[in-house]
C-alpha positions in Angstrom: 0.0 0.0 0.0 1.2 3.5 -0.8 2.6 5.6 2.0 2.3 9.0 0.2 0.2 10.6 -2.4 2.4 12.3 -5.0 1.4 15.7 -6.1 2.0 16.7 -9.7 4.5 19.4 -8.8 7.0 16.8 -7.8 7.5 15.2 -11.2 7.1 18.6 -12.8 10.0 20.1 -10.8 12.1 16.9 -11.3 11.7 17.3 -15.1 12.0 21.1 -15.1 14.7 23.7 -15.1 17.1 24.5 -12.3 15.1 25.3 -9.1 15.4 24.9 -5.4 13.0 21.9 -5.7 14.7 20.2 -8.6 17.2 18.0 -6.7 14.7 16.9 -3.9 12.0 16.1 -6.5 14.4 14.3 -8.7 15.6 12.2 -5.7 11.9 11.5 -4.8 11.2 10.2 -8.3 14.3 8.0 -8.2 13.2 6.6 -4.8 9.8 5.7 -6.3 11.4 4.2 -9.4 13.6 2.0 -7.1 10.7 0.9 -5.0 12.1 2.6 -1.8 9.3 5.1 -1.6 5.7 3.9 -1.8 3.6 6.5 -3.6 0.3 6.8 -5.3 -1.4 9.3 -7.7 -4.8 9.6 -9.1 -5.8 10.0 -12.8 -6.2 13.8 -12.3 -2.4 14.0 -11.9 -2.0 12.7 -15.5 -4.6 15.2 -16.7 -2.7 18.0 -15.0 0.5 17.1 -16.9 -1.2 16.8 -20.2 -3.0 20.1 -19.6 0.1 22.0 -18.6 2.3 20.8 -21.4 -0.5 21.1 -23.9 -1.0 24.7 -22.9 2.7 25.3 -23.5 2.5 23.6 -26.9 5.0 21.0 -25.6 3.0 17.9 -26.5 5.9 15.4 -26.8 7.1 16.3 -23.4 3.6 16.0 -21.9 3.1 12.7 -23.6 6.5 11.4 -22.4 6.0 12.6 -18.8 2.5 11.1 -18.6 3.6 7.7 -20.0 6.6 7.7 -17.6 4.5 8.5 -14.6 1.9 5.8 -15.5 4.8 3.3 -15.7 6.6 4.5 -12.6 4.0 5.0 -10.0 2.6 1.6 -8.9 -0.8 2.8 -7.5 -3.0 5.0 -9.7 -6.5 5.7 -8.2 -9.5 6.5 -10.3 -11.8 9.4 -9.4 -15.2 8.1 -8.4 -18.4 10.0 -8.0 -18.0 9.7 -4.2 -14.6 11.5 -4.5 -16.2 14.3 -6.5 -19.0 14.7 -3.9 -16.4 14.9 -1.1 -14.3 17.3 -3.2 -17.3 19.6 -3.6 -17.8 19.7 0.2 -14.1 20.3 0.7 -14.2 23.1 -2.0 -17.0 24.8 -0.1 -14.8 24.8 3.0 -11.2 25.3 1.7 -11.5 27.2 -1.7 -12.1 30.5 0.1 -8.8 29.9 1.9 -7.0 29.5 -1.4 -6.9 25.7 -1.9 -7.4 24.8 -5.5 -10.2 22.6 -6.8 -7.7 20.1 -8.3 -5.9 19.8 -5.0 -9.2 19.2 -3.3 -10.0 16.3 -5.7 -6.6 14.8 -4.7 -7.5 15.2 -1.0 -10.9 13.5 -1.5 -9.2 10.6 -3.3 -6.6 10.4 -0.5 -9.3 10.3 2.2 -11.3 7.6 0.4 -8.1 5.5 0.0 -6.8 6.1 3.6 -3.8 8.1 2.5 -2.9 10.8 5.1 0.3 12.3 3.6 0.9 14.1 0.4 4.4 15.0 -1.0 3.8 18.5 -2.4 5.4 21.9 -2.7 1.9 23.5 -2.3 1.9 25.2 1.1 -1.9 25.8 0.9 -2.4 22.1 1.6 -1.2 22.8 5.1 -4.6 24.4 5.6 -6.3 21.0 5.5 -6.1 19.3 8.9 -7.3 16.0 7.5 -4.0 15.5 5.7 -0.3 16.2 6.2 1.8 17.8 3.5 5.4 16.6 3.3 7.6 19.2 1.6 10.0 17.6 -0.8 12.9 19.6 0.6 12.2 18.4 4.1 11.8 14.8 3.0 15.1 15.0 1.1 16.9 16.6 4.1 15.6 14.0 6.5 16.8 11.1 4.3 20.2 12.8 3.9 20.9 13.9 7.5 
């Protein structure tokens, strides 16, 4: 069973240009690939990659990243109607505080699949007491201290 939900920003930073999050996110992706870090995603993560790279006109990169993530992450959850119903409830509560609809869908999927931690750079996830955000830099530092 997965220990963490993997937010889309982790593979995006790993594949992106030089940034403070690039090394930690690259390390996390390698840990997942080697089976040392148990992570899960939902199908919305793939949609986010396709949407982002499609908007940039970088279709080959989006396709490659989506295929790689589908092969790399062992657990990929569907999004069910029950997840969407919960996401709507969460949206009502947390959207006014700045949490995005996409992230609330992830939170709903996490709750229905008994995942409590998400690896993410998105600090607004700290506003949701039902889950715990694990910052990639902190996880990287803990494993290398």
